[in-house]
PQR file of N, CA, C, O and H, with PARSE charges and radii, in Angstrom:
ATOM      1  N   UNK A   1     112.550 106.675  78.895 -0.4000 1.5000
ATOM      2  CA  UNK A   1     111.444 105.709  79.244 -0.0000 2.0000
ATOM      3  C   UNK A   1     111.808 105.057  80.563  0.5500 1.7000
ATOM      4  O   UNK A   1     110.941 104.987  81.434 -0.5500 1.4000
ATOM      5  N   UNK A   2     112.980 104.593  80.772 -0.4000 1.5000
ATOM      6  CA  UNK A   2     113.382 103.965  82.035 -0.0000 2.0000
ATOM      7  C   UNK A   2     113.197 104.862  83.242  0.5500 1.7000
ATOM      8  O   UNK A   2     112.709 104.414  84.279 -0.5500 1.4000
ATOM      9  H   UNK A   2     113.685 104.651  80.064  0.4000 1.0000
ATOM     10  N   UNK A   3     113.593 106.163  83.117 -0.4000 1.5000
ATOM     11  CA  UNK A   3     113.372 107.088  84.119 -0.0000 2.0000
ATOM     12  C   UNK A   3     111.886 107.232  84.536  0.5500 1.7000
ATOM     13  O   UNK A   3     111.570 107.373  85.718 -0.5500 1.4000
ATOM     14  H   UNK A   3     113.989 106.528  82.275  0.4000 1.0000
ATOM     15  N   UNK A   4     110.981 107.192  83.520 -0.4000 1.5000
ATOM     16  CA  UNK A   4     109.558 107.271  83.850 -0.0000 2.0000
ATOM     17  C   UNK A   4     109.258 106.064  84.768  0.5500 1.7000
ATOM     18  O   UNK A   4     108.731 106.208  85.871 -0.5500 1.4000
ATOM     19  H   UNK A   4     111.237 107.077  82.560  0.4000 1.0000
ATOM     20  N   UNK A   5     109.630 104.833  84.241 -0.4000 1.5000
ATOM     21  CA  UNK A   5     109.347 103.642  85.087 -0.0000 2.0000
ATOM     22  C   UNK A   5     109.900 103.697  86.544  0.5500 1.7000
ATOM     23  O   UNK A   5     109.277 103.187  87.475 -0.5500 1.4000
ATOM     24  H   UNK A   5     110.057 104.717  83.345  0.4000 1.0000
ATOM     25  N   UNK A   6     111.101 104.340  86.707 -0.4000 1.5000
ATOM     26  CA  UNK A   6     111.631 104.441  88.032 -0.0000 2.0000
ATOM     27  C   UNK A   6     110.790 105.357  88.905  0.5500 1.7000
ATOM     28  O   UNK A   6     110.558 105.095  90.085 -0.5500 1.4000
ATOM     29  H   UNK A   6     111.607 104.755  85.951  0.4000 1.0000
ATOM     30  N   UNK A   7     110.333 106.459  88.271 -0.4000 1.5000
ATOM     31  CA  UNK A   7     109.407 107.422  88.974 -0.0000 2.0000
ATOM     32  C   UNK A   7     108.098 106.748  89.333  0.5500 1.7000
ATOM     33  O   UNK A   7     107.591 106.920  90.441 -0.5500 1.4000
ATOM     34  H   UNK A   7     110.521 106.672  87.312  0.4000 1.0000
ATOM     35  N   UNK A   8     107.539 105.973  88.391 -0.4000 1.5000
ATOM     36  CA  UNK A   8     106.265 105.285  88.711 -0.0000 2.0000
ATOM     37  C   UNK A   8     106.474 104.306  89.857  0.5500 1.7000
ATOM     38  O   UNK A   8     105.650 104.236  90.769 -0.5500 1.4000
ATOM     39  H   UNK A   8     107.951 105.834  87.490  0.4000 1.0000
ATOM     40  N   UNK A   9     107.625 103.512  89.820 -0.4000 1.5000
ATOM     41  CA  UNK A   9     107.835 102.470  90.782 -0.0000 2.0000
ATOM     42  C   UNK A   9     107.946 103.145  92.200  0.5500 1.7000
ATOM     43  O   UNK A   9     107.366 102.675  93.179 -0.5500 1.4000
ATOM     44  H   UNK A   9     108.295 103.570  89.080  0.4000 1.0000
ATOM     45  N   UNK A  10     108.748 104.309  92.252 -0.4000 1.5000
ATOM     46  CA  UNK A  10     108.938 104.991  93.426 -0.0000 2.0000
ATOM     47  C   UNK A  10     107.503 105.379  94.001  0.5500 1.7000
ATOM     48  O   UNK A  10     107.198 105.131  95.168 -0.5500 1.4000
ATOM     49  H   UNK A  10     109.219 104.692  91.458  0.4000 1.0000
ATOM     50  N   UNK A  11     106.643 106.007  93.100 -0.4000 1.5000
ATOM     51  CA  UNK A  11     105.441 106.518  93.508 -0.0000 2.0000
ATOM     52  C   UNK A  11     104.513 105.394  94.091  0.5500 1.7000
ATOM     53  O   UNK A  11     103.851 105.530  95.119 -0.5500 1.4000
ATOM     54  H   UNK A  11     106.891 106.209  92.152  0.4000 1.0000
ATOM     55  N   UNK A  12     104.543 104.295  93.329 -0.4000 1.5000
ATOM     56  CA  UNK A  12     103.710 103.169  93.799 -0.0000 2.0000
ATOM     57  C   UNK A  12     104.133 102.686  95.184  0.5500 1.7000
ATOM     58  O   UNK A  12     103.295 102.409  96.041 -0.5500 1.4000
ATOM     59  H   UNK A  12     105.081 104.184  92.493  0.4000 1.0000
ATOM     60  N   UNK A  13     105.402 102.594  95.381 -0.4000 1.5000
ATOM     61  CA  UNK A  13     105.963 102.216  96.657 -0.0000 2.0000
ATOM     62  C   UNK A  13     105.491 103.098  97.774  0.5500 1.7000
ATOM     63  O   UNK A  13     105.104 102.640  98.849 -0.5500 1.4000
ATOM     64  H   UNK A  13     106.083 102.820  94.684  0.4000 1.0000
ATOM     65  N   UNK A  14     105.535 104.407  97.483 -0.4000 1.5000
ATOM     66  CA  UNK A  14     105.079 105.470  98.491 -0.0000 2.0000
ATOM     67  C   UNK A  14     103.614 105.274  98.819  0.5500 1.7000
ATOM     68  O   UNK A  14     103.203 105.342  99.978 -0.5500 1.4000
ATOM     69  H   UNK A  14     105.849 104.779  96.609  0.4000 1.0000
ATOM     70  N   UNK A  15     102.793 105.017  97.722 -0.4000 1.5000
ATOM     71  CA  UNK A  15     101.351 104.839  97.890 -0.0000 2.0000
ATOM     72  C   UNK A  15     101.037 103.715  98.815  0.5500 1.7000
ATOM     73  O   UNK A  15     100.164 103.820  99.675 -0.5500 1.4000
ATOM     74  H   UNK A  15     103.127 104.961  96.781  0.4000 1.0000
ATOM     75  N   UNK A  16     101.830 102.518  98.618 -0.4000 1.5000
ATOM     76  CA  UNK A  16     101.498 101.432  99.490 -0.0000 2.0000
ATOM     77  C   UNK A  16     101.900 101.600 100.811  0.5500 1.7000
ATOM     78  O   UNK A  16     101.264 101.063 101.719 -0.5500 1.4000
ATOM     79  H   UNK A  16     102.540 102.433  97.919  0.4000 1.0000
ATOM     80  N   UNK A  17     102.971 102.344 101.041 -0.4000 1.5000
ATOM     81  CA  UNK A  17     103.513 102.683 102.415 -0.0000 2.0000
ATOM     82  C   UNK A  17     102.309 103.393 103.036  0.5500 1.7000
ATOM     83  O   UNK A  17     101.788 102.987 104.075 -0.5500 1.4000
ATOM     84  H   UNK A  17     103.487 102.780 100.304  0.4000 1.0000
ATOM     85  N   UNK A  18     101.901 104.426 102.388 -0.4000 1.5000
ATOM     86  CA  UNK A  18     100.793 105.344 102.919 -0.0000 2.0000
ATOM     87  C   UNK A  18      99.640 104.514 103.199  0.5500 1.7000
ATOM     88  O   UNK A  18      99.054 104.709 104.264 -0.5500 1.4000
ATOM     89  H   UNK A  18     102.324 104.756 101.544  0.4000 1.0000
ATOM     90  N   UNK A  19      99.208 103.581 102.377 -0.4000 1.5000
ATOM     91  CA  UNK A  19      97.997 102.797 102.701 -0.0000 2.0000
ATOM     92  C   UNK A  19      98.204 102.021 103.890  0.5500 1.7000
ATOM     93  O   UNK A  19      97.262 101.874 104.669 -0.5500 1.4000
ATOM     94  H   UNK A  19      99.684 103.423 101.512  0.4000 1.0000
ATOM     95  N   UNK A  20      99.472 101.438 104.155 -0.4000 1.5000
ATOM     96  CA  UNK A  20      99.758 100.660 105.319 -0.0000 2.0000
ATOM     97  C   UNK A  20      99.718 101.541 106.447  0.5500 1.7000
ATOM     98  O   UNK A  20      99.205 101.087 107.469 -0.5500 1.4000
ATOM     99  H   UNK A  20     100.238 101.557 103.522  0.4000 1.0000
ATOM    100  N   UNK A  21     100.183 102.778 106.462 -0.4000 1.5000
ATOM    101  CA  UNK A  21     100.114 103.626 107.624 -0.0000 2.0000
ATOM    102  C   UNK A  21      98.626 103.973 108.000  0.5500 1.7000
ATOM    103  O   UNK A  21      98.306 104.101 109.182 -0.5500 1.4000
ATOM    104  H   UNK A  21     100.600 103.147 105.631  0.4000 1.0000
ATOM    105  N   UNK A  22      97.784 104.114 107.045 -0.4000 1.5000
ATOM    106  CA  UNK A  22      96.423 104.504 107.372 -0.0000 2.0000
ATOM    107  C   UNK A  22      95.486 103.455 107.241  0.5500 1.7000
ATOM    108  O   UNK A  22      94.295 103.679 107.028 -0.5500 1.4000
ATOM    109  H   UNK A  22      98.044 104.010 106.085  0.4000 1.0000
ATOM    110  N   UNK A  23      95.977 102.282 107.362 -0.4000 1.5000
ATOM    111  CA  UNK A  23      95.096 101.108 107.496 -0.0000 2.0000
ATOM    112  C   UNK A  23      94.493 101.046 108.820  0.5500 1.7000
ATOM    113  O   UNK A  23      94.973 101.665 109.770 -0.5500 1.4000
ATOM    114  H   UNK A  23      96.945 102.100 107.536  0.4000 1.0000
ATOM    115  N   UNK A  24      93.261 100.178 108.926 -0.4000 1.5000
ATOM    116  CA  UNK A  24      92.759 100.070 110.227 -0.0000 2.0000
ATOM    117  C   UNK A  24      91.816 101.148 110.698  0.5500 1.7000
ATOM    118  O   UNK A  24      91.098 101.785 109.927 -0.5500 1.4000
ATOM    119  H   UNK A  24      92.871  99.675 108.154  0.4000 1.0000
ATOM    120  N   UNK A  25      91.853 101.324 112.020 -0.4000 1.5000
ATOM    121  CA  UNK A  25      90.820 102.220 112.527 -0.0000 2.0000
ATOM    122  C   UNK A  25      91.029 103.681 112.200  0.5500 1.7000
ATOM    123  O   UNK A  25      90.083 104.463 112.107 -0.5500 1.4000
ATOM    124  H   UNK A  25      92.436 100.807 112.647  0.4000 1.0000
ATOM    125  N   UNK A  26      92.283 104.028 112.030 -0.4000 1.5000
ATOM    126  CA  UNK A  26      92.554 105.426 111.554 -0.0000 2.0000
ATOM    127  C   UNK A  26      91.998 105.789 110.287  0.5500 1.7000
ATOM    128  O   UNK A  26      91.464 106.876 110.070 -0.5500 1.4000
ATOM    129  H   UNK A  26      93.052 103.393 112.106  0.4000 1.0000
ATOM    130  N   UNK A  27      92.142 104.773 109.371 -0.4000 1.5000
ATOM    131  CA  UNK A  27      91.433 105.087 107.952 -0.0000 2.0000
ATOM    132  C   UNK A  27      89.989 105.101 108.036  0.5500 1.7000
ATOM    133  O   UNK A  27      89.328 105.873 107.341 -0.5500 1.4000
ATOM    134  H   UNK A  27      92.576 103.889 109.547  0.4000 1.0000
ATOM    135  N   UNK A  28      89.426 104.226 108.911 -0.4000 1.5000
ATOM    136  CA  UNK A  28      88.014 104.307 109.122 -0.0000 2.0000
ATOM    137  C   UNK A  28      87.481 105.612 109.677  0.5500 1.7000
ATOM    138  O   UNK A  28      86.460 106.143 109.242 -0.5500 1.4000
ATOM    139  H   UNK A  28      89.963 103.599 109.476  0.4000 1.0000
ATOM    140  N   UNK A  29      88.265 106.130 110.715 -0.4000 1.5000
ATOM    141  CA  UNK A  29      87.801 107.416 111.240 -0.0000 2.0000
ATOM    142  C   UNK A  29      87.915 108.499 110.238  0.5500 1.7000
ATOM    143  O   UNK A  29      87.069 109.387 110.139 -0.5500 1.4000
ATOM    144  H   UNK A  29      89.095 105.698 111.068  0.4000 1.0000
ATOM    145  N   UNK A  30      89.108 108.406 109.399 -0.4000 1.5000
ATOM    146  CA  UNK A  30      89.149 109.471 108.386 -0.0000 2.0000
ATOM    147  C   UNK A  30      87.967 109.380 107.417  0.5500 1.7000
ATOM    148  O   UNK A  30      87.393 110.391 107.014 -0.5500 1.4000
ATOM    149  H   UNK A  30      89.796 107.684 109.479  0.4000 1.0000
ATOM    150  N   UNK A  31      87.609 108.100 107.043 -0.4000 1.5000
ATOM    151  CA  UNK A  31      86.396 107.978 106.009 -0.0000 2.0000
ATOM    152  C   UNK A  31      85.123 108.572 106.720  0.5500 1.7000
ATOM    153  O   UNK A  31      84.342 109.289 106.095 -0.5500 1.4000
ATOM    154  H   UNK A  31      88.075 107.278 107.371  0.4000 1.0000
ATOM    155  N   UNK A  32      84.943 108.260 108.011 -0.4000 1.5000
ATOM    156  CA  UNK A  32      83.778 108.843 108.674 -0.0000 2.0000
ATOM    157  C   UNK A  32      83.789 110.295 108.569  0.5500 1.7000
ATOM    158  O   UNK A  32      82.833 110.916 108.105 -0.5500 1.4000
ATOM    159  H   UNK A  32      85.578 107.678 108.519  0.4000 1.0000
ATOM    160  N   UNK A  33      84.877 110.857 109.000 -0.4000 1.5000
ATOM    161  CA  UNK A  33      84.837 112.392 109.112 -0.0000 2.0000
ATOM    162  C   UNK A  33      84.687 112.856 107.691  0.5500 1.7000
ATOM    163  O   UNK A  33      83.972 113.840 107.503 -0.5500 1.4000
ATOM    164  H   UNK A  33      85.653 110.352 109.377  0.4000 1.0000
ATOM    165  N   UNK A  34      85.293 112.250 106.623 -0.4000 1.5000
ATOM    166  CA  UNK A  34      85.121 112.731 105.305 -0.0000 2.0000
ATOM    167  C   UNK A  34      83.597 112.758 104.851  0.5500 1.7000
ATOM    168  O   UNK A  34      83.094 113.707 104.249 -0.5500 1.4000
ATOM    169  H   UNK A  34      85.874 111.451 106.776  0.4000 1.0000
ATOM    170  N   UNK A  35      82.925 111.596 105.218 -0.4000 1.5000
ATOM    171  CA  UNK A  35      81.573 111.383 104.690 -0.0000 2.0000
ATOM    172  C   UNK A  35      80.712 112.489 105.459  0.5500 1.7000
ATOM    173  O   UNK A  35      79.800 113.063 104.863 -0.5500 1.4000
ATOM    174  H   UNK A  35      83.333 110.826 105.707  0.4000 1.0000
ATOM    175  N   UNK A  36      81.022 112.785 106.820 -0.4000 1.5000
ATOM    176  CA  UNK A  36      80.266 113.768 107.511 -0.0000 2.0000
ATOM    177  C   UNK A  36      80.435 115.135 106.785  0.5500 1.7000
ATOM    178  O   UNK A  36      79.463 115.865 106.588 -0.5500 1.4000
ATOM    179  H   UNK A  36      81.763 112.319 107.303  0.4000 1.0000
ATOM    180  N   UNK A  37      81.691 115.459 106.395 -0.4000 1.5000
ATOM    181  CA  UNK A  37      81.960 116.775 105.696 -0.0000 2.0000
ATOM    182  C   UNK A  37      81.295 116.819 104.456  0.5500 1.7000
ATOM    183  O   UNK A  37      80.823 117.903 104.110 -0.5500 1.4000
ATOM    184  H   UNK A  37      82.480 114.866 106.555  0.4000 1.0000
ATOM    185  N   UNK A  38      81.166 115.795 103.694 -0.4000 1.5000
ATOM    186  CA  UNK A  38      80.559 115.650 102.425 -0.0000 2.0000
ATOM    187  C   UNK A  38      79.046 115.971 102.585  0.5500 1.7000
ATOM    188  O   UNK A  38      78.445 116.730 101.825 -0.5500 1.4000
ATOM    189  H   UNK A  38      81.550 114.915 103.974  0.4000 1.0000
ATOM    190  N   UNK A  39      78.465 115.308 103.672 -0.4000 1.5000
ATOM    191  CA  UNK A  39      77.108 115.567 103.987 -0.0000 2.0000
ATOM    192  C   UNK A  39      76.699 116.981 104.266  0.5500 1.7000
ATOM    193  O   UNK A  39      75.673 117.508 103.834 -0.5500 1.4000
ATOM    194  H   UNK A  39      78.953 114.691 104.290  0.4000 1.0000
ATOM    195  N   UNK A  40      77.671 117.588 105.092 -0.4000 1.5000
ATOM    196  CA  UNK A  40      77.461 118.987 105.409 -0.0000 2.0000
ATOM    197  C   UNK A  40      77.615 119.847 104.117  0.5500 1.7000
ATOM    198  O   UNK A  40      76.782 120.719 103.867 -0.5500 1.4000
ATOM    199  H   UNK A  40      78.504 117.160 105.443  0.4000 1.0000
ATOM    200  N   UNK A  41      78.627 119.619 103.331 -0.4000 1.5000
ATOM    201  CA  UNK A  41      78.746 120.323 102.094 -0.0000 2.0000
ATOM    202  C   UNK A  41      77.480 120.340 101.248  0.5500 1.7000
ATOM    203  O   UNK A  41      77.010 121.374 100.773 -0.5500 1.4000
ATOM    204  H   UNK A  41      79.304 118.911 103.534  0.4000 1.0000
ATOM    205  N   UNK A  42      76.916 119.019 101.079 -0.4000 1.5000
ATOM    206  CA  UNK A  42      75.797 118.852 100.240 -0.0000 2.0000
ATOM    207  C   UNK A  42      74.571 119.667 100.828  0.5500 1.7000
ATOM    208  O   UNK A  42      73.813 120.308 100.100 -0.5500 1.4000
ATOM    209  H   UNK A  42      77.297 118.179 101.465  0.4000 1.0000
ATOM    210  N   UNK A  43      74.443 119.594 102.142 -0.4000 1.5000
ATOM    211  CA  UNK A  43      73.308 120.211 102.735 -0.0000 2.0000
ATOM    212  C   UNK A  43      73.361 121.849 102.636  0.5500 1.7000
ATOM    213  O   UNK A  43      72.390 122.550 102.353 -0.5500 1.4000
ATOM    214  H   UNK A  43      75.059 119.073 102.734  0.4000 1.0000
ATOM    215  N   UNK A  44      74.615 122.295 102.909 -0.4000 1.5000
ATOM    216  CA  UNK A  44      74.759 123.701 102.672 -0.0000 2.0000
ATOM    217  C   UNK A  44      74.635 124.088 101.243  0.5500 1.7000
ATOM    218  O   UNK A  44      74.126 125.186 101.016 -0.5500 1.4000
ATOM    219  H   UNK A  44      75.404 121.725 103.139  0.4000 1.0000
ATOM    220  N   UNK A  45      74.997 123.400 100.311 -0.4000 1.5000
ATOM    221  CA  UNK A  45      74.795 123.797  98.853 -0.0000 2.0000
ATOM    222  C   UNK A  45      73.301 123.749  98.581  0.5500 1.7000
ATOM    223  O   UNK A  45      72.809 124.586  97.826 -0.5500 1.4000
ATOM    224  H   UNK A  45      75.410 122.508 100.496  0.4000 1.0000
ATOM    225  N   UNK A  46      72.551 122.810  99.158 -0.4000 1.5000
ATOM    226  CA  UNK A  46      71.093 122.760  98.982 -0.0000 2.0000
ATOM    227  C   UNK A  46      70.435 123.979  99.469  0.5500 1.7000
ATOM    228  O   UNK A  46      69.598 124.555  98.773 -0.5500 1.4000
ATOM    229  H   UNK A  46      72.951 122.129  99.772  0.4000 1.0000
ATOM    230  N   UNK A  47      70.809 124.440 100.749 -0.4000 1.5000
ATOM    231  CA  UNK A  47      70.267 125.586 101.317 -0.0000 2.0000
ATOM    232  C   UNK A  47      70.589 126.868 100.427  0.5500 1.7000
ATOM    233  O   UNK A  47      69.736 127.740 100.263 -0.5500 1.4000
ATOM    234  H   UNK A  47      71.489 123.973 101.314  0.4000 1.0000
ATOM    235  N   UNK A  48      71.800 126.940  99.887 -0.4000 1.5000
ATOM    236  CA  UNK A  48      72.180 128.011  99.034 -0.0000 2.0000
ATOM    237  C   UNK A  48      71.305 127.975  97.870  0.5500 1.7000
ATOM    238  O   UNK A  48      70.769 129.015  97.488 -0.5500 1.4000
ATOM    239  H   UNK A  48      72.494 126.232 100.021  0.4000 1.0000
ATOM    240  N   UNK A  49      71.105 126.815  97.245 -0.4000 1.5000
ATOM    241  CA  UNK A  49      70.244 126.799  96.115 -0.0000 2.0000
ATOM    242  C   UNK A  49      68.779 127.280  96.445  0.5500 1.7000
ATOM    243  O   UNK A  49      68.223 128.112  95.728 -0.5500 1.4000
ATOM    244  H   UNK A  49      71.540 125.970  97.555  0.4000 1.0000
ATOM    245  N   UNK A  50      68.221 126.773  97.466 -0.4000 1.5000
ATOM    246  CA  UNK A  50      66.886 127.219  97.848 -0.0000 2.0000
ATOM    247  C   UNK A  50      66.768 128.728  98.148  0.5500 1.7000
ATOM    248  O   UNK A  50      65.695 129.313  98.005 -0.5500 1.4000
ATOM    249  H   UNK A  50      68.672 126.097  98.048  0.4000 1.0000
ATOM    250  N   UNK A  51      67.858 129.330  98.555 -0.4000 1.5000
ATOM    251  CA  UNK A  51      67.853 130.696  98.942 -0.0000 2.0000
ATOM    252  C   UNK A  51      67.844 131.487  97.515  0.5500 1.7000
ATOM    253  O   UNK A  51      67.155 132.500  97.394 -0.5500 1.4000
ATOM    254  H   UNK A  51      68.731 128.855  98.672  0.4000 1.0000
ATOM    255  N   UNK A  52      68.551 131.039  96.555 -0.4000 1.5000
ATOM    256  CA  UNK A  52      68.684 131.558  95.311 -0.0000 2.0000
ATOM    257  C   UNK A  52      67.274 131.602  94.641  0.5500 1.7000
ATOM    258  O   UNK A  52      66.820 132.600  94.082 -0.5500 1.4000
ATOM    259  H   UNK A  52      69.110 130.215  96.653  0.4000 1.0000
ATOM    260  N   UNK A  53      66.686 130.499  94.754 -0.4000 1.5000
ATOM    261  CA  UNK A  53      65.272 130.324  94.148 -0.0000 2.0000
ATOM    262  C   UNK A  53      64.243 131.201  94.931  0.5500 1.7000
ATOM    263  O   UNK A  53      63.401 131.871  94.332 -0.5500 1.4000
ATOM    264  H   UNK A  53      67.055 129.688  95.208  0.4000 1.0000
ATOM    265  N   UNK A  54      64.335 131.175  96.184 -0.4000 1.5000
ATOM    266  CA  UNK A  54      63.260 131.985  96.898 -0.0000 2.0000
ATOM    267  C   UNK A  54      63.396 133.341  97.072  0.5500 1.7000
ATOM    268  O   UNK A  54      62.517 133.980  97.651 -0.5500 1.4000
ATOM    269  H   UNK A  54      65.019 130.631  96.671  0.4000 1.0000
TER
END
């Protein structure tokens, strides 16, 4: 049980460090790029669906 806790603690520390690294404008830029890619994926999926139907 203790080893599990130690692993969890290490992981949470890594996550916080990662969050700190990607804070600010870099994180916002990544979010923007991600949302754009999501929109592209959705639109391409829609066109594929319409092709299947038509």
